[in-house]
mmCIF entry with sequence, helices, sheets and N, C-alpha, C, O atoms, coordinates in Angstrom:
data_MODEL
# 
_entry.id   MODEL 
# 
_entity.id                         1 
_entity.type                       polymer 
_entity.pdbx_number_of_molecules   1 
# 
_entity_poly.entity_id                      1 
_entity_poly.type                           'polypeptide(L)' 
_entity_poly.nstd_linkage                   no 
_entity_poly.nstd_monomer                   no 
_entity_poly.pdbx_seq_one_letter_code       MFNISSTQIHRHHIELINIGINFVQTDEENNRL 
_entity_poly.pdbx_seq_one_letter_code_can   MFNISSTQIHRHHIELINIGINFVQTDEENNRL 
_entity_poly.pdbx_strand_id                 A 
# 
loop_
_entity_poly_seq.entity_id 
_entity_poly_seq.num 
_entity_poly_seq.mon_id 
_entity_poly_seq.hetero 
1 1  MET n 
1 2  PHE n 
1 3  ASN n 
1 4  ILE n 
1 5  SER n 
1 6  SER n 
1 7  THR n 
1 8  GLN n 
1 9  ILE n 
1 10 HIS n 
1 11 ARG n 
1 12 HIS n 
1 13 HIS n 
1 14 ILE n 
1 15 GLU n 
1 16 LEU n 
1 17 ILE n 
1 18 ASN n 
1 19 ILE n 
1 20 GLY n 
1 21 ILE n 
1 22 ASN n 
1 23 PHE n 
1 24 VAL n 
1 25 GLN n 
1 26 THR n 
1 27 ASP n 
1 28 GLU n 
1 29 GLU n 
1 30 ASN n 
1 31 ASN n 
1 32 ARG n 
1 33 LEU n 
# 
_struct_asym.id          A 
_struct_asym.entity_id   1 
# 
_struct_conf.conf_type_id            HELX_P 
_struct_conf.id                      HELX_P1 
_struct_conf.pdbx_PDB_helix_id       AA1 
_struct_conf.beg_label_comp_id       PHE 
_struct_conf.beg_label_asym_id       A 
_struct_conf.beg_label_seq_id        2 
_struct_conf.pdbx_beg_PDB_ins_code   ? 
_struct_conf.end_label_comp_id       ARG 
_struct_conf.end_label_asym_id       A 
_struct_conf.end_label_seq_id        32 
_struct_conf.pdbx_end_PDB_ins_code   ? 
_struct_conf.beg_auth_comp_id        PHE 
_struct_conf.beg_auth_asym_id        A 
_struct_conf.beg_auth_seq_id         2 
_struct_conf.end_auth_comp_id        ARG 
_struct_conf.end_auth_asym_id        A 
_struct_conf.end_auth_seq_id         32 
_struct_conf.pdbx_PDB_helix_class    1 
_struct_conf.details                 ? 
_struct_conf.pdbx_PDB_helix_length   31 
# 
_struct_conf_type.id          HELX_P 
_struct_conf_type.criteria    ? 
_struct_conf_type.reference   ? 
# 
loop_
_atom_site.group_PDB 
_atom_site.id 
_atom_site.type_symbol 
_atom_site.label_atom_id 
_atom_site.label_alt_id 
_atom_site.label_comp_id 
_atom_site.label_asym_id 
_atom_site.label_entity_id 
_atom_site.label_seq_id 
_atom_site.pdbx_PDB_ins_code 
_atom_site.Cartn_x 
_atom_site.Cartn_y 
_atom_site.Cartn_z 
_atom_site.occupancy 
_atom_site.B_iso_or_equiv 
_atom_site.pdbx_formal_charge 
_atom_site.auth_seq_id 
_atom_site.auth_comp_id 
_atom_site.auth_asym_id 
_atom_site.auth_atom_id 
_atom_site.pdbx_PDB_model_num 
ATOM 1   N N  . MET A 1 1  ? 14.203  -20.384 -4.445 1.00 0.00 ? 1  MET A N  1 
ATOM 2   C CA . MET A 1 1  ? 13.993  -19.296 -5.404 1.00 0.00 ? 1  MET A CA 1 
ATOM 3   C C  . MET A 1 1  ? 12.534  -18.824 -5.358 1.00 0.00 ? 1  MET A C  1 
ATOM 4   O O  . MET A 1 1  ? 12.259  -17.624 -5.379 1.00 0.00 ? 1  MET A O  1 
ATOM 5   N N  . PHE A 1 2  ? 11.628  -19.761 -5.297 1.00 0.00 ? 2  PHE A N  1 
ATOM 6   C CA . PHE A 1 2  ? 10.210  -19.387 -5.272 1.00 0.00 ? 2  PHE A CA 1 
ATOM 7   C C  . PHE A 1 2  ? 9.888   -18.614 -3.998 1.00 0.00 ? 2  PHE A C  1 
ATOM 8   O O  . PHE A 1 2  ? 9.093   -17.674 -4.026 1.00 0.00 ? 2  PHE A O  1 
ATOM 9   N N  . ASN A 1 3  ? 10.505  -19.007 -2.873 1.00 0.00 ? 3  ASN A N  1 
ATOM 10  C CA . ASN A 1 3  ? 10.239  -18.314 -1.615 1.00 0.00 ? 3  ASN A CA 1 
ATOM 11  C C  . ASN A 1 3  ? 10.710  -16.863 -1.688 1.00 0.00 ? 3  ASN A C  1 
ATOM 12  O O  . ASN A 1 3  ? 10.045  -15.960 -1.180 1.00 0.00 ? 3  ASN A O  1 
ATOM 13  N N  . ILE A 1 4  ? 11.866  -16.647 -2.326 1.00 0.00 ? 4  ILE A N  1 
ATOM 14  C CA . ILE A 1 4  ? 12.387  -15.278 -2.427 1.00 0.00 ? 4  ILE A CA 1 
ATOM 15  C C  . ILE A 1 4  ? 11.448  -14.425 -3.281 1.00 0.00 ? 4  ILE A C  1 
ATOM 16  O O  . ILE A 1 4  ? 11.119  -13.299 -2.907 1.00 0.00 ? 4  ILE A O  1 
ATOM 17  N N  . SER A 1 5  ? 11.018  -14.957 -4.421 1.00 0.00 ? 5  SER A N  1 
ATOM 18  C CA . SER A 1 5  ? 10.154  -14.175 -5.308 1.00 0.00 ? 5  SER A CA 1 
ATOM 19  C C  . SER A 1 5  ? 8.808   -13.910 -4.642 1.00 0.00 ? 5  SER A C  1 
ATOM 20  O O  . SER A 1 5  ? 8.269   -12.811 -4.766 1.00 0.00 ? 5  SER A O  1 
ATOM 21  N N  . SER A 1 6  ? 8.258   -14.892 -3.940 1.00 0.00 ? 6  SER A N  1 
ATOM 22  C CA . SER A 1 6  ? 6.959   -14.702 -3.294 1.00 0.00 ? 6  SER A CA 1 
ATOM 23  C C  . SER A 1 6  ? 7.076   -13.673 -2.173 1.00 0.00 ? 6  SER A C  1 
ATOM 24  O O  . SER A 1 6  ? 6.139   -12.916 -1.917 1.00 0.00 ? 6  SER A O  1 
ATOM 25  N N  . THR A 1 7  ? 8.238   -13.648 -1.501 1.00 0.00 ? 7  THR A N  1 
ATOM 26  C CA . THR A 1 7  ? 8.435   -12.652 -0.444 1.00 0.00 ? 7  THR A CA 1 
ATOM 27  C C  . THR A 1 7  ? 8.479   -11.254 -1.037 1.00 0.00 ? 7  THR A C  1 
ATOM 28  O O  . THR A 1 7  ? 7.915   -10.320 -0.469 1.00 0.00 ? 7  THR A O  1 
ATOM 29  N N  . GLN A 1 8  ? 9.143   -11.106 -2.173 1.00 0.00 ? 8  GLN A N  1 
ATOM 30  C CA . GLN A 1 8  ? 9.213   -9.794  -2.819 1.00 0.00 ? 8  GLN A CA 1 
ATOM 31  C C  . GLN A 1 8  ? 7.826   -9.354  -3.261 1.00 0.00 ? 8  GLN A C  1 
ATOM 32  O O  . GLN A 1 8  ? 7.472   -8.183  -3.128 1.00 0.00 ? 8  GLN A O  1 
ATOM 33  N N  . ILE A 1 9  ? 7.036   -10.293 -3.789 1.00 0.00 ? 9  ILE A N  1 
ATOM 34  C CA . ILE A 1 9  ? 5.674   -9.949  -4.214 1.00 0.00 ? 9  ILE A CA 1 
ATOM 35  C C  . ILE A 1 9  ? 4.857   -9.530  -3.003 1.00 0.00 ? 9  ILE A C  1 
ATOM 36  O O  . ILE A 1 9  ? 4.103   -8.560  -3.067 1.00 0.00 ? 9  ILE A O  1 
ATOM 37  N N  . HIS A 1 10 ? 5.004   -10.260 -1.894 1.00 0.00 ? 10 HIS A N  1 
ATOM 38  C CA . HIS A 1 10 ? 4.245   -9.937  -0.677 1.00 0.00 ? 10 HIS A CA 1 
ATOM 39  C C  . HIS A 1 10 ? 4.620   -8.551  -0.176 1.00 0.00 ? 10 HIS A C  1 
ATOM 40  O O  . HIS A 1 10 ? 3.758   -7.768  0.222  1.00 0.00 ? 10 HIS A O  1 
ATOM 41  N N  . ARG A 1 11 ? 5.932   -8.253  -0.202 1.00 0.00 ? 11 ARG A N  1 
ATOM 42  C CA . ARG A 1 11 ? 6.401   -6.940  0.261  1.00 0.00 ? 11 ARG A CA 1 
ATOM 43  C C  . ARG A 1 11 ? 5.836   -5.841  -0.635 1.00 0.00 ? 11 ARG A C  1 
ATOM 44  O O  . ARG A 1 11 ? 5.413   -4.794  -0.145 1.00 0.00 ? 11 ARG A O  1 
ATOM 45  N N  . HIS A 1 12 ? 5.827   -6.079  -1.948 1.00 0.00 ? 12 HIS A N  1 
ATOM 46  C CA . HIS A 1 12 ? 5.294   -5.089  -2.877 1.00 0.00 ? 12 HIS A CA 1 
ATOM 47  C C  . HIS A 1 12 ? 3.799   -4.900  -2.645 1.00 0.00 ? 12 HIS A C  1 
ATOM 48  O O  . HIS A 1 12 ? 3.288   -3.786  -2.762 1.00 0.00 ? 12 HIS A O  1 
ATOM 49  N N  . HIS A 1 13 ? 3.095   -5.986  -2.316 1.00 0.00 ? 13 HIS A N  1 
ATOM 50  C CA . HIS A 1 13 ? 1.654   -5.919  -2.063 1.00 0.00 ? 13 HIS A CA 1 
ATOM 51  C C  . HIS A 1 13 ? 1.384   -5.050  -0.840 1.00 0.00 ? 13 HIS A C  1 
ATOM 52  O O  . HIS A 1 13 ? 0.440   -4.261  -0.824 1.00 0.00 ? 13 HIS A O  1 
ATOM 53  N N  . ILE A 1 14 ? 2.228   -5.204  0.190  1.00 0.00 ? 14 ILE A N  1 
ATOM 54  C CA . ILE A 1 14 ? 2.068   -4.388  1.397  1.00 0.00 ? 14 ILE A CA 1 
ATOM 55  C C  . ILE A 1 14 ? 2.296   -2.916  1.063  1.00 0.00 ? 14 ILE A C  1 
ATOM 56  O O  . ILE A 1 14 ? 1.586   -2.047  1.569  1.00 0.00 ? 14 ILE A O  1 
ATOM 57  N N  . GLU A 1 15 ? 3.281   -2.634  0.214  1.00 0.00 ? 15 GLU A N  1 
ATOM 58  C CA . GLU A 1 15 ? 3.539   -1.242  -0.172 1.00 0.00 ? 15 GLU A CA 1 
ATOM 59  C C  . GLU A 1 15 ? 2.329   -0.660  -0.885 1.00 0.00 ? 15 GLU A C  1 
ATOM 60  O O  . GLU A 1 15 ? 1.968   0.493   -0.651 1.00 0.00 ? 15 GLU A O  1 
ATOM 61  N N  . LEU A 1 16 ? 1.691   -1.455  -1.764 1.00 0.00 ? 16 LEU A N  1 
ATOM 62  C CA . LEU A 1 16 ? 0.515   -0.958  -2.477 1.00 0.00 ? 16 LEU A CA 1 
ATOM 63  C C  . LEU A 1 16 ? -0.616  -0.687  -1.496 1.00 0.00 ? 16 LEU A C  1 
ATOM 64  O O  . LEU A 1 16 ? -1.352  0.287   -1.652 1.00 0.00 ? 16 LEU A O  1 
ATOM 65  N N  . ILE A 1 17 ? -0.762  -1.547  -0.479 1.00 0.00 ? 17 ILE A N  1 
ATOM 66  C CA . ILE A 1 17 ? -1.820  -1.334  0.521  1.00 0.00 ? 17 ILE A CA 1 
ATOM 67  C C  . ILE A 1 17 ? -1.553  -0.042  1.284  1.00 0.00 ? 17 ILE A C  1 
ATOM 68  O O  . ILE A 1 17 ? -2.469  0.747   1.516  1.00 0.00 ? 17 ILE A O  1 
ATOM 69  N N  . ASN A 1 18 ? -0.284  0.176   1.678  1.00 0.00 ? 18 ASN A N  1 
ATOM 70  C CA . ASN A 1 18 ? 0.062   1.401   2.403  1.00 0.00 ? 18 ASN A CA 1 
ATOM 71  C C  . ASN A 1 18 ? -0.220  2.629   1.549  1.00 0.00 ? 18 ASN A C  1 
ATOM 72  O O  . ASN A 1 18 ? -0.710  3.637   2.060  1.00 0.00 ? 18 ASN A O  1 
ATOM 73  N N  . ILE A 1 19 ? 0.081   2.559   0.262  1.00 0.00 ? 19 ILE A N  1 
ATOM 74  C CA . ILE A 1 19 ? -0.194  3.690   -0.637 1.00 0.00 ? 19 ILE A CA 1 
ATOM 75  C C  . ILE A 1 19 ? -1.698  3.934   -0.692 1.00 0.00 ? 19 ILE A C  1 
ATOM 76  O O  . ILE A 1 19 ? -2.142  5.082   -0.664 1.00 0.00 ? 19 ILE A O  1 
ATOM 77  N N  . GLY A 1 20 ? -2.481  2.865   -0.769 1.00 0.00 ? 20 GLY A N  1 
ATOM 78  C CA . GLY A 1 20 ? -3.941  3.009   -0.820 1.00 0.00 ? 20 GLY A CA 1 
ATOM 79  C C  . GLY A 1 20 ? -4.472  3.632   0.457  1.00 0.00 ? 20 GLY A C  1 
ATOM 80  O O  . GLY A 1 20 ? -5.366  4.477   0.409  1.00 0.00 ? 20 GLY A O  1 
ATOM 81  N N  . ILE A 1 21 ? -3.929  3.223   1.608  1.00 0.00 ? 21 ILE A N  1 
ATOM 82  C CA . ILE A 1 21 ? -4.383  3.780   2.886  1.00 0.00 ? 21 ILE A CA 1 
ATOM 83  C C  . ILE A 1 21 ? -4.038  5.258   2.957  1.00 0.00 ? 21 ILE A C  1 
ATOM 84  O O  . ILE A 1 21 ? -4.863  6.078   3.361  1.00 0.00 ? 21 ILE A O  1 
ATOM 85  N N  . ASN A 1 22 ? -2.803  5.598   2.558  1.00 0.00 ? 22 ASN A N  1 
ATOM 86  C CA . ASN A 1 22 ? -2.388  7.002   2.585  1.00 0.00 ? 22 ASN A CA 1 
ATOM 87  C C  . ASN A 1 22 ? -3.266  7.837   1.659  1.00 0.00 ? 22 ASN A C  1 
ATOM 88  O O  . ASN A 1 22 ? -3.605  8.975   1.982  1.00 0.00 ? 22 ASN A O  1 
ATOM 89  N N  . PHE A 1 23 ? -3.636  7.273   0.506  1.00 0.00 ? 23 PHE A N  1 
ATOM 90  C CA . PHE A 1 23 ? -4.464  8.012   -0.443 1.00 0.00 ? 23 PHE A CA 1 
ATOM 91  C C  . PHE A 1 23 ? -5.848  8.264   0.151  1.00 0.00 ? 23 PHE A C  1 
ATOM 92  O O  . PHE A 1 23 ? -6.405  9.350   -0.011 1.00 0.00 ? 23 PHE A O  1 
ATOM 93  N N  . VAL A 1 24 ? -6.400  7.272   0.832  1.00 0.00 ? 24 VAL A N  1 
ATOM 94  C CA . VAL A 1 24 ? -7.731  7.436   1.439  1.00 0.00 ? 24 VAL A CA 1 
ATOM 95  C C  . VAL A 1 24 ? -7.669  8.475   2.553  1.00 0.00 ? 24 VAL A C  1 
ATOM 96  O O  . VAL A 1 24 ? -8.564  9.310   2.682  1.00 0.00 ? 24 VAL A O  1 
ATOM 97  N N  . GLN A 1 25 ? -6.603  8.420   3.360  1.00 0.00 ? 25 GLN A N  1 
ATOM 98  C CA . GLN A 1 25 ? -6.478  9.373   4.469  1.00 0.00 ? 25 GLN A CA 1 
ATOM 99  C C  . GLN A 1 25 ? -6.384  10.802  3.942  1.00 0.00 ? 25 GLN A C  1 
ATOM 100 O O  . GLN A 1 25 ? -7.051  11.698  4.460  1.00 0.00 ? 25 GLN A O  1 
ATOM 101 N N  . THR A 1 26 ? -5.557  11.024  2.910  1.00 0.00 ? 26 THR A N  1 
ATOM 102 C CA . THR A 1 26 ? -5.413  12.375  2.366  1.00 0.00 ? 26 THR A CA 1 
ATOM 103 C C  . THR A 1 26 ? -6.721  12.809  1.705  1.00 0.00 ? 26 THR A C  1 
ATOM 104 O O  . THR A 1 26 ? -7.065  13.991  1.730  1.00 0.00 ? 26 THR A O  1 
ATOM 105 N N  . ASP A 1 27 ? -7.449  11.866  1.118  1.00 0.00 ? 27 ASP A N  1 
ATOM 106 C CA . ASP A 1 27 ? -8.712  12.199  0.474  1.00 0.00 ? 27 ASP A CA 1 
ATOM 107 C C  . ASP A 1 27 ? -9.723  12.651  1.527  1.00 0.00 ? 27 ASP A C  1 
ATOM 108 O O  . ASP A 1 27 ? -10.474 13.600  1.301  1.00 0.00 ? 27 ASP A O  1 
ATOM 109 N N  . GLU A 1 28 ? -9.742  11.975  2.677  1.00 0.00 ? 28 GLU A N  1 
ATOM 110 C CA . GLU A 1 28 ? -10.659 12.377  3.752  1.00 0.00 ? 28 GLU A CA 1 
ATOM 111 C C  . GLU A 1 28 ? -10.277 13.749  4.286  1.00 0.00 ? 28 GLU A C  1 
ATOM 112 O O  . GLU A 1 28 ? -11.148 14.568  4.579  1.00 0.00 ? 28 GLU A O  1 
ATOM 113 N N  . GLU A 1 29 ? -8.972  14.007  4.414  1.00 0.00 ? 29 GLU A N  1 
ATOM 114 C CA . GLU A 1 29 ? -8.524  15.311  4.898  1.00 0.00 ? 29 GLU A CA 1 
ATOM 115 C C  . GLU A 1 29 ? -8.933  16.410  3.929  1.00 0.00 ? 29 GLU A C  1 
ATOM 116 O O  . GLU A 1 29 ? -9.311  17.499  4.359  1.00 0.00 ? 29 GLU A O  1 
ATOM 117 N N  . ASN A 1 30 ? -8.864  16.144  2.629  1.00 0.00 ? 30 ASN A N  1 
ATOM 118 C CA . ASN A 1 30 ? -9.250  17.142  1.637  1.00 0.00 ? 30 ASN A CA 1 
ATOM 119 C C  . ASN A 1 30 ? -10.746 17.416  1.717  1.00 0.00 ? 30 ASN A C  1 
ATOM 120 O O  . ASN A 1 30 ? -11.189 18.541  1.489  1.00 0.00 ? 30 ASN A O  1 
ATOM 121 N N  . ASN A 1 31 ? -11.528 16.381  2.044  1.00 0.00 ? 31 ASN A N  1 
ATOM 122 C CA . ASN A 1 31 ? -12.974 16.584  2.135  1.00 0.00 ? 31 ASN A CA 1 
ATOM 123 C C  . ASN A 1 31 ? -13.329 17.446  3.339  1.00 0.00 ? 31 ASN A C  1 
ATOM 124 O O  . ASN A 1 31 ? -14.345 18.140  3.318  1.00 0.00 ? 31 ASN A O  1 
ATOM 125 N N  . ARG A 1 32 ? -12.512 17.413  4.387  1.00 0.00 ? 32 ARG A N  1 
ATOM 126 C CA . ARG A 1 32 ? -12.788 18.228  5.581  1.00 0.00 ? 32 ARG A CA 1 
ATOM 127 C C  . ARG A 1 32 ? -12.586 19.704  5.289  1.00 0.00 ? 32 ARG A C  1 
ATOM 128 O O  . ARG A 1 32 ? -13.278 20.554  5.849  1.00 0.00 ? 32 ARG A O  1 
ATOM 129 N N  . LEU A 1 33 ? -11.636 20.011  4.409  1.00 0.00 ? 33 LEU A N  1 
ATOM 130 C CA . LEU A 1 33 ? -11.329 21.434  4.158  1.00 0.00 ? 33 LEU A CA 1 
ATOM 131 C C  . LEU A 1 33 ? -12.483 22.153  3.473  1.00 0.00 ? 33 LEU A C  1 
ATOM 132 O O  . LEU A 1 33 ? -12.387 23.348  3.193  1.00 0.00 ? 33 LEU A O  1 
# 
């Protein structure tokens, strides 16, 4: 049970990192305009 919950947390953490990366990329693109 603990392994399943920790895997879900890890997956959610990766999603948050991807969102942060996408936000930084779009922010840099906006600065170029």
